[in-house]
GUBAVO-119727 format. One line per field, with one value per residue (C-alpha): residue in three letters; x, y, z; residue number from 1. Coordinates in steps of 0.05 Angstrom, whole numbers, plus 5000, padded with zeros to 4 digits. Each point is the difference from the previous one (the first is absolute). Layout:
BEGIN
residu: Ala, ...
X: X, ...
Y: Y, ...
Z: Z, ...
num: NUM, ...
# end
This chain:
BEGIN
residu: Met, Tyr, Pro, Pro, Leu, Arg, Gly, Phe, Leu, Arg, Arg, Cys, His, Asp, Gln, Phe, Ala, Val, Asp, Asp, Ser, Gly, Ala, Val, Ala, Asn, Tyr, Ile, Pro, Glu, Leu, Thr, Arg, Ala, Asn, Pro, Ala, His, Phe, Gly, Val, Ser, Leu, Ala, Thr, Ile, Asp, Gly, His, Val, Tyr, Glu, Val, Gly, Asp, Ser, Ser, Thr, Pro, Phe, Thr, Ile, Gln, Ser, Ile, Ser, Lys, Ala, Phe, Val, Phe, Ala, Leu, Ala, Leu, Glu, Thr, Leu, Gly, His, Glu, Arg, Val, Glu, Ser, Val, Ile, Gly, Val, Glu, Pro, Ser, Gly, Asp, Ala, Phe, Asn, Ser, Ile, Arg, Leu, Thr, Gly, Asp, Asn, Lys, Pro, Phe, Asn, Pro, Met, Val, Asn, Ala, Gly, Ala, Ile, Ala, Cys, Ser, Gly, Leu, Ile, His, Gln, Gln, Glu, Gly, Asp, Gly, Ala, Phe, Asp, Leu, Ile, His, Arg, Thr, Leu, Gly, Arg, Phe, Ala, Gly, Arg, Glu, Leu, Asp, Val, Asp, Glu, Ala, Val, Phe, Ala, Ser, Glu, Arg, Ala, Thr, Gly, Asp, Arg, Asn, Arg, Ala, Ile, Ala, Trp, Leu, Leu, Arg, Asn, Tyr, Ser, Val, Leu, Gly, Asp, Asp, Val, Asp, Ala, Val, Leu, Asp, Val, Tyr, Phe, Arg, Gln, Cys, Ala, Val, Leu, Val, Thr, Ala, Arg, Asp, Leu, Ala, Val, Met, Ala, Ala, Thr, Leu, Ala, Asn, Cys, Gly, Arg, Asn, Pro, Leu, Thr, Gly, Glu, Gln, Ile, Ile, Ser, Ser, Tyr, Val, Val, Ala, Arg, Thr, Leu, Ser, Val, Met, Thr, Ser, Ser, Gly, Met, Tyr, Asp, Tyr, Ala, Gly, Glu, Trp, Ile, Tyr, Arg, Val, Gly, Ile, Pro, Ala, Lys, Ser, Gly, Val, Gly, Gly, Gly, Ile, Ile, Ala, Ala, Leu, Pro, Ala, Gln, Leu, Gly, Leu, Gly, Thr, Phe, Ser, Pro, Arg, Leu, Asp, Ser, His, Gly, Asn, Ser, Val, Arg, Gly, Leu, Lys, Val, Cys, Glu, Ala, Leu, Ser, Ala, His, Phe, Gly, Leu, His, Val, Leu, Asn, Arg, Ser, Asp, Asp, Val, Arg, Thr, Cys, Ile, Ile, Ser, Asp, Tyr, Asn, Ala, Ala, Gly, Val, Ser, Ser, Arg, Arg, Asn, Arg, Gln, Asn, Phe, Glu, Leu, Ala, Ile, Leu, Gln, Glu, Arg, Ala, Ser, Asp, Ile, Arg, Val, Ile, Glu, Leu, Val, Gly, Ala, Leu, Ser, Phe, Ala, Ala, Met, Asp, Tyr, Val, Ser, Arg, Arg, Leu, Asp, Gly, Glu, Gly, Pro, Pro, Gly, Glu, Leu, Leu, Ile, Leu, Asp, Phe, Arg, Arg, Val, Pro, Ser, Ala, Thr, Thr, Ala, Ala, Ala, Arg, Leu, Leu, Ala, Glu, Thr, Leu, Ala, Gly, Leu, Ala, Ala, Arg, Gly, Val, Thr, Leu, Ile, Val, Ala, Gly, Phe, Glu, Lys, Thr, Ser, Gln, Leu, Trp, Gln, Ala, Ile, His, Ala, Glu, Arg, Asn, Val, Leu, Pro, Lys, Leu, Arg, His, Phe, Ser, Leu, Leu, Asp, Asp, Ala, Ile, Glu, Trp, Ala, Glu, Asp, Gln, Val, Ile, Tyr, Arg, Tyr, Gly, Gly, Phe, Glu, Gly, Leu, Ala, Lys, Arg, Thr, His, Leu, Ser, Glu, Gln, Ala, Leu, Leu, Ala, Gly, Leu, Cys, Ser, Val, Glu, Ile, Asp, His, Ile, Ala, Ala, Ile, Gly, Leu, Ala, Arg, Ala, Phe, Lys, Thr, Gly, Glu, Arg, Ile, Ile, Ala, Ala, Gly, Asp, Pro, Ala, Ala, Ser, Leu, Phe, Phe, Leu, Gln, Ser, Gly, Met, Val, Ser, Val, Lys, Leu, Arg, Ser, Gly, Ala, Arg, Leu, Ala, Ser, Ile, Ser, Pro, Gly, Met, Val, Phe, Gly, Glu, Met, Ala, Leu, Ile, Glu, Arg, Glu, Arg, Ser, Ala, Asp, Val, Trp, Ala, Asp, Thr, Ala, Val, Gln, Cys, Leu, Glu, Leu, Pro, Leu, Ser, Ala, Tyr, Ala, Ser, Phe, Arg, Lys, Ser, His, Pro, Ala, Ser, Gly, Glu, Leu, Ile, Met, Arg, Asn, Leu, Ala, Ala, Leu, Leu, Ala, Arg, Arg, Leu, Val, Leu, Ala, Asn, Ala, Lys, Val, Asp, Leu, Leu, Ser, Ala, Tyr
X: 6390, 4983, 4980, 5024, 4935, 4982, 5063, 4997, 4930, 5021, 5063, 4958, 4949, 5060, 5030, 4936, 4971, 5044, 4971, 4947, 4991, 4922, 4937, 4946, 4940, 4956, 4941, 4965, 5001, 4990, 5074, 5034, 4990, 5050, 5071, 5051, 5051, 4962, 5038, 4984, 5022, 4967, 5021, 4957, 5026, 4946, 5012, 4973, 5061, 4998, 5052, 4992, 5035, 4987, 4927, 4967, 4943, 4977, 4931, 4991, 4953, 5014, 4975, 5023, 5030, 4920, 5004, 5037, 4955, 4936, 5025, 5012, 4937, 4961, 5032, 4984, 4927, 4986, 5042, 5059, 4952, 4959, 5050, 5045, 4936, 4995, 5084, 5057, 5071, 5045, 5042, 4980, 5064, 4955, 4992, 4958, 4943, 4997, 4933, 5014, 4979, 5023, 4983, 4937, 4979, 5024, 5049, 5060, 5019, 4970, 5056, 4988, 4934, 4962, 5010, 4992, 4930, 4981, 5014, 4965, 4940, 4998, 4996, 4950, 4961, 5000, 4996, 4966, 5002, 5043, 5058, 5042, 4990, 5023, 5059, 5017, 4993, 5046, 5053, 4999, 5002, 5063, 5036, 4976, 4954, 4944, 5018, 4974, 4974, 5026, 4938, 5032, 5040, 4939, 4965, 5048, 5019, 4923, 4999, 5061, 4992, 4975, 5050, 4985, 4920, 5025, 5031, 4939, 4952, 5044, 4990, 4925, 5007, 5028, 4952, 5059, 4966, 4923, 4952, 5024, 5061, 5002, 4984, 5071, 5042, 4976, 5022, 5068, 5013, 4986, 5044, 5055, 4990, 5012, 5055, 5057, 5069, 5072, 4988, 4934, 5027, 5050, 4960, 4947, 5061, 5024, 4929, 5004, 5073, 4971, 4947, 4947, 5010, 5007, 5066, 4977, 4926, 5007, 4933, 5005, 4971, 5005, 5023, 5065, 4970, 4975, 5068, 5037, 4956, 5009, 5073, 5005, 4961, 5040, 5062, 4986, 4955, 5006, 5043, 4963, 5044, 5070, 4978, 5053, 5055, 4972, 5002, 5067, 5038, 4954, 4969, 4947, 4927, 4976, 4946, 5006, 4950, 5005, 4982, 5074, 4995, 5039, 4990, 5039, 4989, 5056, 4962, 5025, 5037, 4977, 4953, 5027, 4965, 5030, 4970, 5030, 4953, 5054, 4970, 5045, 4972, 4966, 4964, 5056, 5022, 5074, 5027, 4960, 5030, 5068, 4982, 4974, 5061, 5050, 4963, 5001, 5073, 5030, 4971, 4987, 4931, 4965, 4936, 5042, 5052, 4958, 4999, 4936, 5006, 5011, 5007, 5066, 4993, 5043, 4996, 5053, 5030, 5065, 4981, 4925, 5009, 5065, 5033, 5079, 5059, 5011, 5072, 4999, 5011, 5036, 4952, 5033, 4993, 4918, 4993, 5033, 4947, 4947, 5012, 5011, 4946, 4970, 5068, 4992, 4938, 4985, 4947, 4984, 4964, 4953, 4978, 5008, 5030, 4965, 4995, 4942, 5029, 5070, 4960, 4961, 5061, 5033, 4941, 4998, 5071, 4980, 4938, 5021, 5059, 5075, 5023, 5061, 5068, 5006, 4943, 5004, 4956, 4993, 4980, 5002, 4936, 4991, 4999, 4998, 5005, 4970, 5050, 4960, 5006, 5064, 5015, 4948, 5038, 5069, 4970, 4967, 5076, 5022, 4958, 5014, 5070, 4994, 4969, 5064, 4970, 5047, 4971, 5004, 4968, 5002, 4967, 5023, 5060, 5044, 4981, 4924, 4960, 4986, 5076, 5010, 4949, 5028, 5068, 4974, 4982, 5079, 4978, 4979, 5059, 5042, 4950, 4979, 5019, 4978, 4998, 4970, 4975, 4953, 5031, 5066, 4976, 4964, 5062, 5044, 4946, 5000, 5083, 4993, 4949, 5047, 5063, 4974, 4976, 5066, 4980, 5065, 5053, 5015, 4992, 5075, 5011, 4989, 4940, 4997, 4965, 4957, 4962, 4975, 4926, 5007, 5040, 4958, 4988, 5064, 5049, 5066, 5037, 4959, 5006, 5075, 4993, 4968, 5059, 5047, 4975, 4985, 5051, 5024, 4990, 5016, 4974, 5013, 4950, 4965, 5022, 4944, 4992, 4948, 4977, 4932, 4997, 5055, 4987, 4981, 5050, 5014, 4969, 5034, 4993, 5020, 5051, 5017, 4978, 4939, 4978, 4945, 4955, 4982, 4973, 5044, 4961, 5031, 4933, 5014, 4959, 5029, 5061, 5040, 5032, 5050, 4968, 4962, 5005, 4991, 4998, 4957, 4958, 5052, 4963, 4935, 5027, 5053, 5013, 5014, 4946, 5035, 5065, 5035, 5044, 5043, 4982, 5054, 5057, 4976, 5022, 4956, 5001, 4981, 4965, 5004, 4933, 5045, 5025, 4936, 4971, 5048, 4980, 4929, 5015, 5041, 4953, 4931, 4960, 5044, 4988, 4933, 4998, 5039, 4946, 4947, 5044, 5003, 4926, 4984, 5048, 4957, 4942, 5015, 5024, 4932, 4965, 5036, 4989, 4928, 4994, 5031, 4953, 4935, 5018, 5005, 4941, 4958, 5007
Y: 3815, 5078, 5021, 4962, 4978, 4965, 4959, 4983, 4970, 4962, 4970, 4982, 4968, 4968, 4967, 4980, 4967, 4932, 4990, 4943, 4987, 5005, 4978, 5015, 5013, 4936, 5011, 5038, 4955, 5043, 5038, 4940, 5016, 5055, 5005, 4990, 5035, 5062, 5063, 5068, 5061, 5074, 5063, 5065, 5061, 5057, 5038, 4951, 4970, 4921, 4949, 4936, 4937, 4929, 4979, 5064, 4994, 4933, 4994, 4958, 5005, 5054, 4949, 5022, 5067, 5021, 5000, 5064, 5039, 4966, 5025, 5070, 5011, 4971, 5053, 5056, 4979, 4972, 5043, 4975, 4992, 4951, 4959, 4994, 4979, 4938, 4988, 5002, 5025, 4957, 4943, 4929, 4966, 4946, 4982, 5039, 4949, 4995, 4976, 5044, 5065, 5045, 4993, 5046, 4959, 5048, 4984, 5029, 5042, 5012, 4970, 4927, 4967, 5004, 5077, 5003, 4960, 5045, 5064, 4973, 4992, 5070, 5030, 4944, 5027, 5067, 4988, 4937, 4968, 5058, 4984, 4967, 5050, 5058, 4959, 4984, 5068, 5018, 4953, 5026, 5075, 4975, 4969, 5054, 4960, 4951, 4932, 4932, 4939, 4932, 4961, 4932, 5015, 5029, 4935, 4964, 5032, 4998, 4930, 4983, 5051, 4964, 5026, 5072, 4972, 4978, 5065, 5043, 4954, 5007, 5078, 4998, 4960, 5057, 5051, 5027, 4980, 5006, 4944, 5009, 4956, 4969, 5070, 5032, 4941, 5007, 5074, 4973, 4951, 5037, 5061, 4950, 4972, 5073, 5001, 5050, 4998, 5024, 5073, 5002, 4982, 5049, 5063, 4970, 4993, 5074, 5028, 4979, 5033, 5054, 5025, 4960, 5040, 4960, 5028, 4974, 5031, 5049, 4982, 4996, 4932, 5007, 5040, 5012, 4977, 4938, 4989, 5004, 4949, 4951, 5008, 4983, 4940, 4972, 5014, 4959, 4945, 5008, 4939, 4950, 4966, 5019, 5076, 5012, 4971, 5042, 5065, 4977, 4985, 5048, 5055, 5018, 5000, 4935, 4951, 4935, 4953, 4923, 5023, 5018, 5074, 5044, 5075, 5045, 5074, 5046, 5066, 5063, 4952, 4946, 4947, 4926, 4946, 4923, 4939, 4930, 4939, 4960, 5009, 4984, 4962, 5072, 5003, 5062, 4996, 4976, 5048, 5063, 4993, 4999, 5063, 5042, 4971, 5022, 5071, 5010, 4975, 5040, 5068, 4998, 5007, 4985, 5033, 5024, 5029, 5040, 5075, 5038, 5012, 5077, 4992, 5017, 5049, 5016, 5074, 5020, 4973, 5038, 5003, 5016, 5049, 5033, 4996, 5004, 5000, 5070, 5005, 5049, 4970, 5030, 4998, 4943, 4963, 5015, 4982, 4930, 4992, 5026, 4955, 4936, 5017, 4930, 4976, 5023, 4988, 5026, 4967, 5037, 4961, 5033, 4957, 4940, 4943, 4941, 4933, 5015, 5074, 4972, 4954, 5059, 5031, 4949, 4982, 5077, 4995, 4934, 5027, 5068, 4980, 4997, 5028, 5038, 4989, 5032, 4988, 5045, 4976, 5059, 4973, 5069, 5008, 4927, 4999, 4922, 4935, 4937, 4941, 4974, 5057, 5009, 4921, 5018, 5065, 4956, 4959, 5048, 5032, 4931, 4993, 5064, 4994, 4934, 5037, 5050, 5054, 5049, 5005, 5063, 4999, 5066, 5029, 4941, 4992, 4937, 4976, 4990, 4945, 5014, 4997, 4936, 4963, 5031, 4976, 4929, 5003, 4998, 4995, 5069, 5035, 5004, 5034, 5053, 5063, 5033, 5073, 5033, 5060, 4997, 5055, 4962, 4941, 5042, 5034, 4936, 4965, 5068, 4995, 4930, 5018, 5062, 4948, 4952, 5041, 5040, 5067, 5000, 4993, 5070, 5002, 5020, 5046, 5075, 5035, 5072, 5051, 5007, 4931, 5034, 5006, 5064, 5033, 4978, 5048, 5041, 5007, 4977, 5074, 5001, 4932, 5017, 5053, 4962, 4950, 5057, 5030, 4931, 4968, 4922, 4960, 4922, 4960, 4936, 4940, 5008, 5078, 5048, 5060, 5034, 5011, 5012, 5072, 5025, 5067, 4980, 5036, 4958, 4953, 4933, 4976, 4924, 4972, 4935, 4953, 4999, 5037, 4985, 5057, 4976, 5027, 5007, 4927, 4969, 4998, 5005, 5059, 4992, 4972, 5039, 4980, 5023, 5059, 5030, 5055, 4994, 5054, 5040, 5022, 5053, 5042, 5004, 4982, 5029, 4936, 4931, 4950, 4935, 4964, 4979, 4947, 4970, 4929, 4985, 5051, 5060, 5054, 5066, 5075, 5044, 5064, 5052, 5039, 5067, 4974, 4978, 5075, 5037, 4949, 5015, 5077, 4992, 4946, 5018, 4960, 4940, 5003, 5002, 4933, 4964, 5027, 4973, 4934, 4991, 5011, 4943, 4952, 5014, 4989, 4934, 4978, 5025, 4960, 4938, 5020, 5009, 4932, 4958, 5042, 4986, 4926, 4991, 5041, 4960, 4940
Z: 7196, 5013, 5058, 5052, 5023, 4941, 4995, 5073, 4989, 4941, 5034, 5054, 4950, 4965, 5065, 5033, 4940, 5006, 5073, 4991, 5073, 5032, 4970, 4960, 5051, 5001, 5047, 4947, 4942, 4938, 5033, 4988, 4920, 5012, 4960, 5053, 4953, 5003, 5030, 5002, 5033, 4995, 5038, 5006, 5021, 5038, 4929, 4959, 4967, 4992, 4992, 4973, 4994, 4981, 4999, 5031, 4957, 5011, 5040, 5053, 5067, 5052, 5061, 5064, 4977, 4997, 5072, 5007, 4953, 5022, 5071, 4973, 4975, 5053, 5046, 4947, 4989, 5072, 5050, 5039, 5064, 4960, 4972, 5065, 5040, 4963, 4975, 5039, 4980, 5034, 4963, 5009, 4998, 4961, 4932, 4952, 5005, 5064, 5041, 5060, 5031, 5051, 5076, 4988, 4938, 4944, 4940, 5014, 4947, 4933, 4962, 5019, 4971, 5063, 5000, 4918, 5004, 5052, 4962, 4933, 5054, 5020, 4932, 4984, 5060, 4977, 4918, 4998, 4927, 4979, 5049, 4945, 4954, 5051, 5009, 4928, 4980, 5061, 4980, 4933, 5019, 5042, 4938, 4955, 4952, 4997, 5025, 4976, 5037, 4998, 5003, 5000, 5059, 5036, 4982, 5024, 5070, 5007, 4994, 5043, 5056, 5050, 5049, 4990, 5010, 5067, 5013, 4977, 5038, 5069, 4985, 4992, 5063, 5039, 4961, 4958, 4939, 4985, 4974, 4926, 5011, 4935, 4962, 5037, 4989, 4925, 5001, 5037, 4950, 4936, 5027, 5008, 4925, 4969, 4949, 5006, 4971, 5040, 4972, 5026, 5063, 4998, 4982, 5056, 5048, 4979, 5017, 5073, 4995, 4970, 5061, 4961, 4931, 4935, 4972, 4929, 5004, 5047, 5043, 5075, 5017, 5073, 5055, 5030, 5066, 4970, 4966, 5062, 5035, 4944, 4991, 5073, 5001, 4939, 5034, 5059, 4965, 4922, 4994, 5037, 5056, 4971, 5010, 5061, 4957, 4939, 5040, 5025, 4930, 4953, 5042, 4955, 5008, 4959, 4977, 4968, 4963, 4986, 4930, 5000, 5004, 5057, 5006, 5037, 5016, 5021, 5025, 4960, 4956, 4963, 4989, 4979, 4963, 4989, 4974, 4996, 5023, 5037, 5070, 5067, 5060, 5025, 4937, 4974, 4931, 5002, 4947, 5024, 5063, 4979, 4947, 5061, 5047, 4945, 4990, 5077, 5007, 4945, 5007, 5076, 4993, 5065, 5027, 5063, 4959, 4956, 4997, 4975, 4927, 4978, 4924, 4976, 4936, 4938, 5012, 4945, 4936, 4978, 4926, 5009, 5048, 4985, 5065, 4998, 5038, 5029, 4961, 4942, 4933, 4939, 4936, 4968, 5065, 5006, 4927, 5019, 5056, 4959, 4941, 5051, 5049, 5002, 5023, 5069, 5047, 5070, 5046, 5062, 5059, 5051, 5064, 5033, 4953, 5011, 4960, 4961, 4987, 4977, 4956, 4978, 4980, 4964, 4956, 4980, 4981, 4960, 4968, 4971, 4956, 5004, 5068, 4965, 4998, 5071, 5053, 5063, 5057, 5054, 5069, 5038, 5009, 5028, 5074, 5007, 4966, 5023, 4991, 4939, 4965, 5008, 4974, 4943, 4986, 4994, 4949, 4961, 4992, 4980, 4944, 4979, 4996, 4968, 4945, 5003, 5030, 5040, 5067, 5052, 5058, 5049, 5062, 5053, 5030, 4995, 5072, 4978, 5002, 4920, 4990, 5038, 4960, 4936, 5018, 5015, 4922, 4976, 4928, 5009, 5026, 4941, 4964, 5060, 5021, 5065, 5016, 5065, 4958, 4938, 4964, 5013, 4965, 4943, 4985, 4996, 4953, 4963, 4991, 4978, 4939, 4981, 5008, 4960, 4947, 4993, 5038, 5056, 4938, 5011, 5070, 5014, 4946, 5006, 4978, 4970, 5031, 4932, 5032, 5061, 4997, 5036, 4952, 4937, 4949, 5017, 4936, 5004, 5019, 5053, 5028, 4991, 5043, 5059, 4991, 5009, 5059, 5034, 5048, 4986, 5060, 5009, 5060, 5030, 5010, 5058, 5014, 5014, 4956, 5024, 5076, 5023, 5031, 4965, 4964, 4925, 4962, 4936, 4953, 4972, 4928, 5007, 4947, 5019, 5060, 5041, 5064, 5048, 5031, 5078, 5055, 5071, 5017, 4941, 4956, 4926, 4969, 4930, 4963, 4945, 4937, 4948, 4963, 5056, 5046, 5081, 5049, 4949, 5051, 5027, 4943, 5038, 5079, 5044, 5039, 4985, 5021, 4982, 5000, 4931, 5003, 4942, 4988, 4955, 4982, 4971, 4964, 4983, 4986, 5060, 4982, 5052, 5009, 4998, 4932, 4976, 5018, 4955, 4940, 5013, 4989, 4946, 4967, 5033, 4938, 5023, 5069, 4996, 4954, 5057, 5052, 4953, 4991, 5075, 5005, 4953, 5040, 5063, 4972, 4969, 5068, 5029, 4949, 5017, 5074, 4996, 4956, 5060, 5054, 4950, 4995, 5076, 5018, 4953, 5051
num: 1, 2, 3, 4, 5, 6, 7, 8, 9, 10, 11, 12, 13, 14, 15, 16, 17, 18, 19, 20, 21, 22, 23, 24, 25, 26, 27, 28, 29, 30, 31, 32, 33, 34, 35, 36, 37, 38, 39, 40, 41, 42, 43, 44, 45, 46, 47, 48, 49, 50, 51, 52, 53, 54, 55, 56, 57, 58, 59, 60, 61, 62, 63, 64, 65, 66, 67, 68, 69, 70, 71, 72, 73, 74, 75, 76, 77, 78, 79, 80, 81, 82, 83, 84, 85, 86, 87, 88, 89, 90, 91, 92, 93, 94, 95, 96, 97, 98, 99, 100, 101, 102, 103, 104, 105, 106, 107, 108, 109, 110, 111, 112, 113, 114, 115, 116, 117, 118, 119, 120, 121, 122, 123, 124, 125, 126, 127, 128, 129, 130, 131, 132, 133, 134, 135, 136, 137, 138, 139, 140, 141, 142, 143, 144, 145, 146, 147, 148, 149, 150, 151, 152, 153, 154, 155, 156, 157, 158, 159, 160, 161, 162, 163, 164, 165, 166, 167, 168, 169, 170, 171, 172, 173, 174, 175, 176, 177, 178, 179, 180, 181, 182, 183, 184, 185, 186, 187, 188, 189, 190, 191, 192, 193, 194, 195, 196, 197, 198, 199, 200, 201, 202, 203, 204, 205, 206, 207, 208, 209, 210, 211, 212, 213, 214, 215, 216, 217, 218, 219, 220, 221, 222, 223, 224, 225, 226, 227, 228, 229, 230, 231, 232, 233, 234, 235, 236, 237, 238, 239, 240, 241, 242, 243, 244, 245, 246, 247, 248, 249, 250, 251, 252, 253, 254, 255, 256, 257, 258, 259, 260, 261, 262, 263, 264, 265, 266, 267, 268, 269, 270, 271, 272, 273, 274, 275, 276, 277, 278, 279, 280, 281, 282, 283, 284, 285, 286, 287, 288, 289, 290, 291, 292, 293, 294, 295, 296, 297, 298, 299, 300, 301, 302, 303, 304, 305, 306, 307, 308, 309, 310, 311, 312, 313, 314, 315, 316, 317, 318, 319, 320, 321, 322, 323, 324, 325, 326, 327, 328, 329, 330, 331, 332, 333, 334, 335, 336, 337, 338, 339, 340, 341, 342, 343, 344, 345, 346, 347, 348, 349, 350, 351, 352, 353, 354, 355, 356, 357, 358, 359, 360, 361, 362, 363, 364, 365, 366, 367, 368, 369, 370, 371, 372, 373, 374, 375, 376, 377, 378, 379, 380, 381, 382, 383, 384, 385, 386, 387, 388, 389, 390, 391, 392, 393, 394, 395, 396, 397, 398, 399, 400, 401, 402, 403, 404, 405, 406, 407, 408, 409, 410, 411, 412, 413, 414, 415, 416, 417, 418, 419, 420, 421, 422, 423, 424, 425, 426, 427, 428, 429, 430, 431, 432, 433, 434, 435, 436, 437, 438, 439, 440, 441, 442, 443, 444, 445, 446, 447, 448, 449, 450, 451, 452, 453, 454, 455, 456, 457, 458, 459, 460, 461, 462, 463, 464, 465, 466, 467, 468, 469, 470, 471, 472, 473, 474, 475, 476, 477, 478, 479, 480, 481, 482, 483, 484, 485, 486, 487, 488, 489, 490, 491, 492, 493, 494, 495, 496, 497, 498, 499, 500, 501, 502, 503, 504, 505, 506, 507, 508, 509, 510, 511, 512, 513, 514, 515, 516, 517, 518, 519, 520, 521, 522, 523, 524, 525, 526, 527, 528, 529, 530, 531, 532, 533, 534, 535, 536, 537, 538, 539, 540, 541, 542, 543, 544, 545, 546, 547, 548, 549, 550, 551, 552, 553, 554, 555, 556, 557, 558, 559, 560, 561, 562, 563, 564, 565, 566, 567, 568, 569, 570, 571, 572, 573, 574, 575, 576, 577, 578, 579, 580, 581, 582, 583, 584, 585, 586, 587, 588, 589, 590, 591, 592, 593, 594, 595, 596, 597, 598, 599, 600, 601, 602, 603
# end
């Protein structure tokens, strides 16, 4: 059940499918034929991913949900001044089919029948006989496909729609509609009979959430100006006379229909579509309401809580980009890491972490093969995270932990909102490691891989000078000479071996233990393992530029520069070879540093 949203929607579906409260709509006779057991849920993200569970592909008539999109079409084609001159934007507090107008004889808002009929009338005034074709095409553009019409439902609603006729003639009496009342009603009845699925509704809602651009087709359907006004009216009036309760409990712009559908659009995040024909006394889908309430409550998704979405990106993959820790590794360790490259994956995130962005990350992890035995998520470039994103992150980690992945998080402190959300998912904690710095996290992961494959078996074993990369190519006699002129040194754990600012008078060949090179601020530049050299910049610099500390008990051979100068006089070819080896070591470090710079600058 991964990524988390898929599992969450499945759990909601299974939990609410057993609810048999409510009844199928009967004021349109043809709607009574709906199967009350049908229940579908779909969620579409603004980057075009669609989740589906249950009867998400079962067609049903859009009914009053069409009102939101026809209102948007009227604003887009006629302009807000023309539309607002005949239709209000205030909640009515009455049932959707109330025969009542405002004090100045206008429909209260476009989400009740009077306002929707007025919208259809405005489009009919401009388009004439082509009014429904324009509405039909527009609904299809929102859904990203051509939509059919249920002619039986249209005929049934037309034959029994006396209440809507009364509303229409009342509008005609106050000059809101023109002379063609029956033609306008035919447009209205037919738009309500357009067939959609829960998936269609999710995409249509996601188009509104995406500033009017369909996330599947990429087509800009309406302007962001129109979207803002459409969502505003949906927020206040989209759920009939349940609107106040809805905005309090769920807080997402929405519209329902007596066909059993509900759409909900969270700006810059997602679109939700549900279908279940069992309705409550307000005309809203009982199961659909429960799904929306659960989504809002579980992830804290409320329009007043949201922040603008800045897409979080995966900017580096450890194995693909070659990003490694600052610890200098011996050749056999590097060989293990290269052979087991797929065991470690590093994901670095950039930008504000919203619910939609975290879902995007979870899908990337799910869709690009196994995440690796060790997965590092770095948040150091994430300036903020919504409550919903933090919750989704915790559930993403829980899913990974269940798959046996060792999880490492870096870049935030344990006092942060992210950590609190993760801590709430207690089943994650046994498999979770936390580091403030990404470099520490990568080094720990590398150590795990090296340890698992026998790389640390000889950590305490004393290495020979012949294993030193700086001395590669020297014969045994020359190496023995260097050993004879060097000074055996031992340091305790935590002891400083070199201090920044001191004269650079010697270099050190590490024979056992580990050391770290650090700035005075404490930031680590590199870590050194047995068989490597440190302090080697003394060969080209006069002053120490960083501290060197013993991470463990250390044994090393210190070679004073005065002794090395004597060696070079007696072995000039070997001295030149050592300098070439030094150049090769520095070149390798530069290549790694450039790889990191190129990776970061690419974003």
